[in-house]
ZAROLO-657543 format. One record per residue: x, y, z of N, C-alpha, C in turn. Coordinates in steps of 0.001 Angstrom, whole numbers, padded with zeros to 6 digits, always signed. Example, Ala and Ser with C-alpha at 12.3 -4.5 7.8 and 13.67 -1.06 7.14 Angstrom:
# ZAROLO-657543
+---------+---------+---------+---------+---------+---------+---------+---------+---------+
:     n.u :     n.v :     n.w :    ca.u :    ca.v :    ca.w :     c.u :     c.v :     c.w :
+---------+---------+---------+---------+---------+---------+---------+---------+---------+
: +013190 : -005690 : +007800 : +012300 : -004500 : +007800 : +013200 : -003300 : +007800 :
: +012850 : -002250 : +007080 : +013670 : -001060 : +007140 : +012900 : +000030 : +007870 :
+---------+---------+---------+---------+---------+---------+---------+---------+---------+
# end
This chain:
# ZAROLO-657543
+---------+---------+---------+---------+---------+---------+---------+---------+---------+
:     n.u :     n.v :     n.w :    ca.u :    ca.v :    ca.w :     c.u :     c.v :     c.w :
+---------+---------+---------+---------+---------+---------+---------+---------+---------+
: -019147 : +005048 : -007211 : -017237 : +005288 : -006843 : -016757 : +004342 : -007529 :
: -015472 : +004845 : -008254 : -014750 : +003680 : -008293 : -013073 : +003568 : -008333 :
: -012747 : +002875 : -007696 : -011299 : +003171 : -007252 : -010320 : +001661 : -008131 :
: -009535 : +002245 : -008249 : -008067 : +001226 : -009054 : -007685 : +000141 : -008240 :
: -007548 : -000873 : -008092 : -006447 : -002029 : -007563 : -005183 : -001827 : -007308 :
: -005161 : -002142 : -006313 : -003792 : -002066 : -006066 : -002563 : -002731 : -007400 :
: -001428 : -002421 : -007548 : -000609 : -002973 : -008544 : -000246 : -003923 : -008017 :
: +000298 : -005243 : -009037 : +001489 : -006150 : -008365 : +000685 : -007588 : -007700 :
: +001821 : -007777 : -007361 : +000934 : -009310 : -006406 : +000535 : -009080 : -005361 :
: +000760 : -007972 : -004197 : +000604 : -008167 : -002862 : -000730 : -007116 : -003166 :
: -001013 : -006784 : -004509 : -002245 : -006269 : -004021 : -003645 : -006431 : -004123 :
: -003726 : -007895 : -004617 : -005161 : -008593 : -004531 : -005426 : -009283 : -002922 :
: -004804 : -008811 : -001787 : -004449 : -009475 : -000800 : -005608 : -009426 : +000345 :
: -006270 : -008123 : +000602 : -006717 : -007699 : +001923 : -008166 : -007928 : +001929 :
: -008364 : -009411 : +001557 : -009693 : -009839 : +001434 : -010262 : -010150 : +002478 :
: -009397 : -010454 : +003837 : -009870 : -010144 : +005047 : -011024 : -008981 : +005880 :
: -010093 : -007897 : +005635 : -010538 : -006605 : +005717 : -010749 : -005796 : +004739 :
: -010142 : -005384 : +003889 : -010590 : -004195 : +002615 : -011284 : -004858 : +001300 :
: -012194 : -004489 : +000816 : -012881 : -005252 : +000172 : -012395 : -004303 : -001420 :
: -011167 : -004881 : -002410 : -010958 : -004189 : -003010 : -011963 : -003908 : -004679 :
: -011935 : -002721 : -004885 : -012758 : -002672 : -006307 : -012124 : -003301 : -007565 :
: -012946 : -003459 : -008641 : -012463 : -004114 : -010002 : -011305 : -003127 : -010589 :
: -010657 : -003591 : -011210 : -009702 : -002240 : -011629 : -010276 : -001242 : -012734 :
: -009844 : -000267 : -013353 : -010352 : +000092 : -014001 : -010094 : -000092 : -015393 :
: -010738 : +000298 : -016465 : -010919 : -000731 : -018226 : -009266 : +000041 : -018405 :
: -008989 : +001510 : -018278 : -008102 : +002491 : -018733 : -006365 : +002121 : -017769 :
: -005012 : +001593 : -018495 : -004240 : +001532 : -017813 : -003790 : +002399 : -017127 :
: -003747 : +004032 : -017081 : -003435 : +005289 : -017253 : -004642 : +006004 : -017088 :
: -004746 : +006777 : -016222 : -006251 : +007442 : -016114 : -005953 : +008673 : -014981 :
: -006028 : +009432 : -014980 : -006152 : +011017 : -013990 : -007198 : +010447 : -012737 :
: -008369 : +010104 : -013214 : -009392 : +010002 : -012217 : -009657 : +011491 : -011754 :
: -009967 : +011624 : -010873 : -010700 : +012833 : -010166 : -009544 : +013635 : -008767 :
: -009577 : +015060 : -008817 : -008592 : +015913 : -007676 : -009598 : +016206 : -007121 :
: -009401 : +016413 : -005536 : -010557 : +016344 : -004916 : -009775 : +016532 : -003527 :
: -010091 : +017314 : -002411 : -009641 : +017342 : -000936 : -010501 : +016336 : -000001 :
: -009729 : +015675 : +000499 : -010659 : +014358 : +001179 : -010750 : +014972 : +002268 :
: -011957 : +014812 : +002928 : -012677 : +015518 : +004301 : -012484 : +014231 : +005106 :
: -012426 : +014639 : +006631 : -012562 : +013853 : +008252 : -011190 : +013098 : +007754 :
: -010890 : +012170 : +008636 : -009250 : +011680 : +009049 : -009135 : +011428 : +007800 :
: -007524 : +011588 : +008017 : -006882 : +011460 : +006656 : -005243 : +011058 : +006834 :
: -004176 : +010207 : +006421 : -003806 : +010144 : +006526 : -002557 : +010898 : +005692 :
: -001345 : +011391 : +006462 : -000099 : +012647 : +005800 : +000997 : +011296 : +005595 :
: +000994 : +011753 : +004482 : +002624 : +010606 : +004128 : +002767 : +011320 : +002890 :
: +004402 : +011480 : +002493 : +004558 : +012183 : +001551 : +005654 : +010779 : +000766 :
: +005407 : +010980 : -000575 : +005492 : +010329 : -002074 : +007226 : +010755 : -001978 :
: +008029 : +010001 : -002637 : +009716 : +009903 : -002443 : +010063 : +011124 : -003351 :
: +011105 : +012005 : -003079 : +010985 : +013186 : -003519 : +011071 : +012994 : -004955 :
: +010275 : +013836 : -005849 : +010268 : +014123 : -007437 : +009583 : +013047 : -007794 :
: +008420 : +012359 : -007100 : +007460 : +011548 : -007623 : +006138 : +012643 : -008033 :
: +005925 : +011993 : -008948 : +004006 : +012965 : -009352 : +002714 : +012318 : -008785 :
: +002055 : +012908 : -008587 : +000845 : +012329 : -008488 : +000094 : +011797 : -009998 :
: -000220 : +010483 : -009438 : -000801 : +010191 : -011314 : -002221 : +009479 : -011300 :
: -002788 : +009800 : -010157 : -003880 : +008672 : -010376 : -004849 : +009220 : -009097 :
: -006351 : +010158 : -009018 : -006984 : +010307 : -007551 : -008246 : +009738 : -008511 :
: -009059 : +008818 : -007158 : -010149 : +008780 : -007437 : -010586 : +008546 : -006203 :
: -012311 : +008693 : -005955 : -013001 : +007832 : -004905 : -013734 : +008749 : -004143 :
: -014243 : +008676 : -002672 : -015206 : +009852 : -002267 : -014708 : +010648 : -001765 :
: -015090 : +012260 : -001619 : -013872 : +012667 : -000661 : -014162 : +012597 : +000529 :
: -015818 : +012092 : +000751 : -015886 : +011806 : +002397 : -015670 : +010405 : +002376 :
: -015477 : +009397 : +001908 : -015171 : +007969 : +002037 : -014079 : +007411 : +001617 :
: -014172 : +006264 : +000824 : -012870 : +005023 : +000473 : -012310 : +006159 : -000732 :
: -010876 : +006340 : -000812 : -010187 : +006786 : -002373 : -009112 : +006027 : -002254 :
: -008334 : +006404 : -003369 : -007345 : +006015 : -003742 : -006173 : +007190 : -004508 :
: -004991 : +007064 : -003990 : -003933 : +008275 : -004791 : -002623 : +007309 : -004996 :
: -002686 : +007319 : -005883 : -000996 : +006996 : -006569 : +000019 : +007940 : -007233 :
: +001406 : +007636 : -006840 : +002270 : +008209 : -007638 : +003562 : +007534 : -008102 :
: +004054 : +007922 : -008984 : +004875 : +007372 : -010142 : +006148 : +008366 : -010126 :
: +007383 : +007706 : -010234 : +008574 : +008661 : -010704 : +008051 : +009526 : -012272 :
: +008659 : +010525 : -012287 : +008344 : +011863 : -013260 : +007720 : +010964 : -014615 :
: +008543 : +009905 : -015337 : +008377 : +009385 : -016519 : +007959 : +007961 : -016389 :
: +007198 : +007812 : -015567 : +006668 : +006420 : -015572 : +005825 : +006622 : -015697 :
: +004622 : +005723 : -015899 : +003209 : +005060 : -016280 : +002498 : +003586 : -015748 :
: +001357 : +003923 : -015429 : +000705 : +003078 : -014819 : +001067 : +001504 : -015677 :
: +001125 : +001328 : -016672 : +001047 : +000337 : -017715 : +002760 : -000395 : -017687 :
: +003666 : +000644 : -017358 : +004986 : +000283 : -017706 : +005941 : +000372 : -016465 :
: +005541 : +000259 : -015856 : +006735 : +001315 : -014793 : +007649 : +000433 : -014509 :
: +008846 : +000576 : -013940 : +009781 : -000077 : -013129 : +010334 : +000802 : -012168 :
: +010734 : +001685 : -012269 : +011422 : +002591 : -010915 : +010807 : +002010 : -009718 :
: +009394 : +002718 : -009367 : +008472 : +002340 : -008343 : +007058 : +002777 : -008470 :
: +006245 : +002688 : -007210 : +005394 : +002778 : -007369 : +004812 : +002879 : -006278 :
: +003651 : +003328 : -006046 : +003064 : +004133 : -004540 : +001413 : +004033 : -004482 :
: +000879 : +003599 : -003744 : -000436 : +003635 : -003708 : -000581 : +004056 : -002365 :
: -001378 : +004977 : -001728 : -002407 : +005188 : -001016 : -003692 : +005293 : -001005 :
: -004429 : +003864 : +000180 : -005873 : +003956 : -000239 : -006636 : +004413 : +001503 :
: -007499 : +004890 : +001521 : -008328 : +005150 : +002752 : -009451 : +004209 : +002570 :
: -009526 : +003338 : +003736 : -010716 : +002477 : +003801 : -011884 : +002217 : +005212 :
: -013303 : +001784 : +004496 : -013484 : +002110 : +005598 : -013403 : +000792 : +006584 :
: -013479 : +000983 : +007755 : -013391 : -000109 : +009236 : -014579 : -001087 : +008448 :
: -013864 : -002658 : +008603 : -015287 : -003701 : +008711 : -015855 : -003748 : +009814 :
: -017059 : -004628 : +009358 : -018520 : -004494 : +010182 : -017954 : -004874 : +011929 :
: -018516 : -004250 : +012314 : -018405 : -004205 : +013924 : -018209 : -005546 : +014989 :
: -018824 : -006480 : +014229 : -018896 : -008184 : +014707 : -017110 : -008268 : +014603 :
: -016617 : -008340 : +013204 : -015391 : -008807 : +013035 : -014353 : -007910 : +013693 :
: -014712 : -006683 : +013657 : -013301 : -005653 : +014442 : -013134 : -006464 : +015966 :
: -014594 : -006478 : +016728 : -014832 : -007043 : +018712 : -013990 : -008131 : +018373 :
: -014137 : -009380 : +017167 : -013303 : -010648 : +017161 : -012046 : -010293 : +017060 :
: -011680 : -009655 : +016485 : -010000 : -009467 : +016243 : -009241 : -008822 : +017734 :
: -010531 : -007464 : +018387 : -009666 : -007321 : +019470 : -009805 : -008761 : +020861 :
: -011146 : -009330 : +020709 : -011145 : -010320 : +021346 : -009992 : -010745 : +021582 :
: -009055 : -011464 : +020210 : -008285 : -011894 : +020124 : -006478 : -011181 : +020726 :
: -006801 : -009857 : +021155 : -005795 : -009407 : +021430 : -004845 : -009158 : +020239 :
: -005559 : -008739 : +019000 : -004724 : -008313 : +017864 : -005396 : -007104 : +017231 :
: -004833 : -006427 : +016189 : -005165 : -004810 : +015593 : -005418 : -005639 : +013948 :
: -006569 : -004825 : +013488 : -006917 : -004888 : +012362 : -005462 : -004985 : +011641 :
: -004894 : -003620 : +011534 : -003421 : -004179 : +010572 : -002524 : -005462 : +010905 :
: -002557 : -005717 : +012114 : -002077 : -007408 : +011972 : -002765 : -008264 : +011514 :
: -004025 : -008507 : +011432 : -004926 : -009206 : +010724 : -004596 : -009314 : +009024 :
: -004629 : -007674 : +008750 : -004537 : -007508 : +007149 : -003150 : -008253 : +006487 :
: -002383 : -007380 : +007333 : -000990 : -007865 : +006577 : -000451 : -009212 : +006582 :
: -000947 : -010342 : +007686 : -000870 : -011421 : +007653 : -001751 : -012193 : +006803 :
: -003097 : -011852 : +006522 : -003271 : -012231 : +005277 : -002508 : -012132 : +003788 :
: -002295 : -010716 : +003934 : -001543 : -010225 : +002379 : -000604 : -010836 : +002545 :
: +000150 : -011597 : +003059 : +001458 : -011899 : +002831 : +001548 : -013813 : +002733 :
: +000052 : -014070 : +003545 : +000147 : -015484 : +003207 : -000564 : -015758 : +001683 :
: -001390 : -014884 : +001244 : -002568 : -014984 : +000049 : -001105 : -014471 : -001453 :
: -000174 : -013746 : -000425 : +000715 : -013311 : -001686 : +002164 : -014187 : -002131 :
: +002190 : -014959 : -000935 : +003040 : -016542 : -001524 : +002459 : -017682 : -001861 :
: +000883 : -017569 : -001983 : +000313 : -018344 : -002911 : +000299 : -018363 : -004130 :
: -000275 : -016724 : -004495 : +000178 : -016179 : -005895 : +000943 : -016643 : -006486 :
: +002321 : -016216 : -005969 : +002879 : -016252 : -006519 : +003169 : -016853 : -007475 :
: +003923 : -016783 : -009301 : +003760 : -018007 : -009647 : +005782 : -018543 : -010130 :
: +006204 : -017893 : -009080 : +007786 : -018135 : -009260 : +007660 : -018498 : -007875 :
: +009137 : -017912 : -007128 : +009634 : -018250 : -006119 : +009289 : -016788 : -005166 :
: +008596 : -016903 : -004096 : +008718 : -015232 : -003143 : +009427 : -015553 : -001986 :
: +009972 : -014279 : -001888 : +010858 : -014069 : -000730 : +010108 : -013234 : +000434 :
: +009568 : -013443 : +001422 : +008890 : -012937 : +002149 : +009855 : -011902 : +003445 :
: +009381 : -010551 : +003145 : +009814 : -009949 : +004811 : +009166 : -010705 : +005782 :
: +009679 : -010283 : +007218 : +009155 : -010095 : +008357 : +007818 : -009146 : +008388 :
: +006853 : -009541 : +009526 : +006394 : -008615 : +010213 : +006609 : -007843 : +011334 :
: +006573 : -006631 : +011096 : +006519 : -005762 : +012153 : +005206 : -004800 : +012716 :
: +005371 : -005052 : +013657 : +003685 : -004474 : +014508 : +003641 : -003524 : +015495 :
: +003522 : -002251 : +015317 : +004082 : -001550 : +016047 : +002859 : -000121 : +015805 :
: +003705 : +000876 : +016850 : +003151 : +002218 : +016919 : +003633 : +003182 : +015849 :
: +002867 : +003714 : +015018 : +003684 : +004611 : +014407 : +003312 : +006343 : +014480 :
: +003975 : +007234 : +015449 : +002930 : +007654 : +015441 : +001909 : +007951 : +016515 :
: +001833 : +006724 : +017618 : +000870 : +006403 : +018157 : -000851 : +006256 : +017296 :
: -000284 : +005814 : +015980 : -000698 : +004553 : +015529 : -000783 : +003630 : +015076 :
: -001806 : +002308 : +015316 : -001377 : +000954 : +015083 : -000946 : +000545 : +013731 :
: +000149 : -000061 : +014040 : +000716 : -000336 : +012308 : +001328 : -001213 : +012168 :
: +000837 : -001981 : +011000 : +002019 : -003522 : +011033 : +002115 : -002667 : +008990 :
: +003793 : -003777 : +009279 : +004529 : -003433 : +007393 : +004926 : -005030 : +007322 :
: +004896 : -005160 : +006363 : +005242 : -006467 : +005659 : +005596 : -006427 : +004254 :
: +005996 : -007081 : +003808 : +006187 : -007111 : +001951 : +007515 : -008268 : +001579 :
: +007464 : -008362 : +000065 : +008242 : -009226 : +000192 : +008613 : -009058 : -001842 :
: +009294 : -009932 : -001938 : +009419 : -009836 : -003473 : +009217 : -011317 : -004011 :
: +008625 : -011195 : -005396 : +008212 : -012587 : -006225 : +008646 : -012814 : -007628 :
: +009410 : -013563 : -007880 : +010540 : -013276 : -009034 : +009999 : -013692 : -010331 :
: +008671 : -013951 : -010517 : +008056 : -014052 : -011489 : +006912 : -013659 : -011080 :
: +006323 : -012538 : -012493 : +004953 : -011794 : -012205 : +004411 : -011951 : -013632 :
: +004970 : -012156 : -014516 : +004176 : -012156 : -015912 : +004719 : -011051 : -017127 :
: +004068 : -010488 : -017665 : +004450 : -010067 : -018452 : +004682 : -008416 : -018356 :
: +003833 : -007992 : -017217 : +004265 : -006974 : -016960 : +005772 : -006671 : -015643 :
: +005996 : -007501 : -015453 : +007332 : -007221 : -014614 : +007917 : -009140 : -014625 :
: +008597 : -008917 : -016048 : +009084 : -010082 : -016344 : +010446 : -010281 : -015346 :
: +010279 : -009849 : -014432 : +012023 : -010058 : -013839 : +011731 : -009608 : -012596 :
: +010531 : -010068 : -012183 : +009760 : -010129 : -010731 : +009299 : -008772 : -010462 :
: +008326 : -008292 : -008985 : +007976 : -007462 : -008525 : +007955 : -007480 : -006648 :
: +008769 : -006561 : -006050 : +008493 : -006137 : -004742 : +007780 : -005466 : -004334 :
: +007596 : -005378 : -003449 : +006536 : -004500 : -002620 : +006782 : -004406 : -000764 :
: +006231 : -003524 : -000192 : +006518 : -003223 : +000928 : +005539 : -002490 : +001476 :
: +004577 : -002882 : +002229 : +003009 : -002405 : +002448 : +002851 : -002550 : +004001 :
: +001910 : -001755 : +004631 : +001821 : -000630 : +005735 : +000364 : -000603 : +005782 :
: -000700 : -001072 : +007058 : -001482 : -000707 : +007106 : -001962 : +000058 : +008437 :
: -002338 : +000821 : +008437 : -002578 : +001767 : +009905 : -003993 : +001722 : +009725 :
: -004116 : +002004 : +011319 : -005511 : +002056 : +012098 : -005274 : +003181 : +012544 :
: -006662 : +004069 : +011901 : -006936 : +005032 : +012441 : -008448 : +005218 : +013441 :
: -008419 : +006457 : +013857 : -009983 : +006453 : +014939 : -011006 : +005764 : +014280 :
: -010965 : +006348 : +013054 : -012246 : +006364 : +011873 : -012253 : +005187 : +010758 :
: -010996 : +005173 : +010418 : -010783 : +004698 : +008977 : -009646 : +003544 : +009363 :
: -009340 : +002879 : +008557 : -008023 : +002385 : +007489 : -007241 : +002954 : +006757 :
: -005920 : +002977 : +006813 : -005257 : +003274 : +005740 : -004088 : +002614 : +005161 :
: -004083 : +002281 : +004018 : -003120 : +001121 : +003349 : -002187 : +002055 : +002208 :
: -001042 : +001536 : +002868 : +000129 : +002490 : +001972 : +001055 : +001029 : +001307 :
: +001290 : +001381 : +000101 : +001975 : -000049 : -000727 : +003220 : +001055 : -001033 :
: +004189 : +000480 : -001178 : +005556 : +001139 : -002044 : +005975 : +000230 : -003119 :
: +005977 : -000252 : -004153 : +006378 : -001438 : -005264 : +007853 : -000697 : -006104 :
: +008319 : -002019 : -006735 : +009202 : -001506 : -007518 : +009818 : -003150 : -008205 :
: +010032 : -002962 : -009691 : +010385 : -003956 : -010322 : +012231 : -003848 : -011041 :
: +013016 : -004987 : -011261 : +014003 : -004965 : -011913 : +013589 : -004584 : -013285 :
: +014594 : -004168 : -013994 : +014728 : -003777 : -015313 : +015238 : -004742 : -016132 :
: +016624 : -005689 : -015545 : +016797 : -006269 : -016198 : +017046 : -007940 : -015282 :
: +017341 : -008623 : -015896 : +017377 : -010151 : -015062 : +018233 : -010099 : -013853 :
: +019375 : -009508 : -014549 : +020307 : -009631 : -013261 : +020534 : -008365 : -012265 :
: +019726 : -007145 : -012412 : +019633 : -005862 : -010899 : +019464 : -005940 : -010253 :
: +020532 : -005700 : -009292 : +020343 : -006140 : -007851 : +020104 : -007169 : -007359 :
: +020536 : -007904 : -008101 : +020631 : -009842 : -007952 : +020832 : -010049 : -006477 :
: +021848 : -009338 : -006145 : +022715 : -009718 : -005109 : +022160 : -009487 : -003591 :
: +020633 : -008486 : -003521 : +019603 : -008601 : -002750 : +018426 : -009059 : -003033 :
: +018450 : -009666 : -001605 : +017101 : -010971 : -001954 : +015739 : -010007 : -002300 :
: +015280 : -008852 : -001921 : +014392 : -008445 : -002303 : +014499 : -007868 : -003973 :
: +015792 : -007760 : -004405 : +016218 : -006820 : -005523 : +016083 : -005192 : -005550 :
: +015894 : -004630 : -004315 : +016280 : -003714 : -004128 : +017161 : -002796 : -003078 :
: +018331 : -001902 : -003558 : +019247 : -001426 : -002166 : +018474 : -001005 : -001146 :
: +019465 : -001400 : +000042 : +018851 : -001636 : +001421 : +018595 : -000180 : +001577 :
: +019318 : +000712 : +000819 : +019166 : +002675 : +001519 : +017769 : +002431 : +000219 :
: +017155 : +002095 : -000249 : +016524 : +002624 : -001336 : +014931 : +002216 : -000404 :
: +015465 : +000907 : +000351 : +014554 : -000409 : +000887 : +013947 : +000983 : +002230 :
: +014859 : +001296 : +002982 : +015032 : +002667 : +004129 : +014104 : +003550 : +004037 :
: +014524 : +004446 : +002524 : +014185 : +005359 : +002320 : +012558 : +005120 : +001970 :
: +011765 : +003882 : +001750 : +010058 : +003809 : +001744 : +010044 : +003820 : +003201 :
: +010762 : +002720 : +003848 : +010548 : +002454 : +005405 : +010421 : +004026 : +005967 :
: +011187 : +005064 : +005982 : +011427 : +006087 : +006187 : +010392 : +006927 : +006224 :
: +009383 : +006768 : +004723 : +008355 : +007271 : +004711 : +006911 : +007101 : +005606 :
: +006977 : +005404 : +005743 : +006479 : +005433 : +006054 : +006438 : +005357 : +007777 :
: +007529 : +005699 : +008607 : +007128 : +005698 : +009214 : +007114 : +007307 : +010286 :
: +007214 : +008320 : +008800 : +006841 : +009081 : +009537 : +005044 : +010124 : +009076 :
: +004728 : +009201 : +008644 : +003054 : +008780 : +008389 : +002379 : +009492 : +009830 :
: +001452 : +010441 : +009646 : +000549 : +010952 : +010684 : -000814 : +011134 : +010490 :
: -001499 : +011092 : +011450 : -003208 : +011094 : +011258 : -003385 : +012504 : +011224 :
: -004769 : +013655 : +010491 : -005455 : +014663 : +010727 : -006981 : +014031 : +010242 :
: -007345 : +015170 : +010714 : -008737 : +015266 : +010542 : -009678 : +014487 : +011329 :
: -008977 : +013512 : +012208 : -010262 : +013041 : +013005 : -010131 : +013553 : +014193 :
: -010789 : +012865 : +015419 : -010793 : +013227 : +016642 : -009682 : +013160 : +017283 :
: -009396 : +014206 : +018088 : -008208 : +015071 : +018625 : -006666 : +014777 : +017413 :
: -006880 : +014391 : +016142 : -005759 : +014737 : +015850 : -005493 : +016075 : +014976 :
: -006355 : +016990 : +015094 : -005708 : +018716 : +014831 : -006297 : +018334 : +013088 :
: -006415 : +019529 : +012493 : -007017 : +019889 : +011091 : -006027 : +019400 : +009895 :
: -006354 : +018885 : +009243 : -005719 : +018270 : +007942 : -005212 : +019796 : +006797 :
: -004000 : +019928 : +006638 : -003461 : +020756 : +006015 : -004512 : +021160 : +004559 :
: -004435 : +022128 : +003686 : -005310 : +022080 : +002734 : -003657 : +021734 : +001331 :
+---------+---------+---------+---------+---------+---------+---------+---------+---------+
# end
């Protein structure tokens, strides 16, 4: 199985719980389309965004990417969305996390933020971490903005990421954005308008599970 790495700075940081695969050689690829089986996360992309990439195992780990209609993986600016389904870590690690009265999403997002701040070559502005239930799913959400990220994002990149803990799987959702100019939306700490950020958060808050124990059948 081959899956694509998360795009951007917050992408390389789920090392404690989620082992991310190497990136694809191609910047833009369709992968292969399939209908996942088993427990799945139902979440909608922003209106008008297209399915840009899908790959993985219908019965196991997979990744799905969405982009605005005229964007490409190697040059996107307006936005990017990634949804990944991941196998739980080994039982000993899960038990250790629960013994500390924590959830896997809490630990995963905390690790993401620590590594993201260390890896940002410029100034990193973190978001607070929110640990809650989303439609009865243990969830942790955080993110931030790095103001310098190299040739692909010369004016920086922001992301908001959520980790959802299902009954059988972990699900990771990431929304990202990149300013197109040095001064675009500079009046906002994360270089995104509050209304647009809220749109991403509303989509995260509407996520539900299907296909797992007592979760109902997933739509085709």
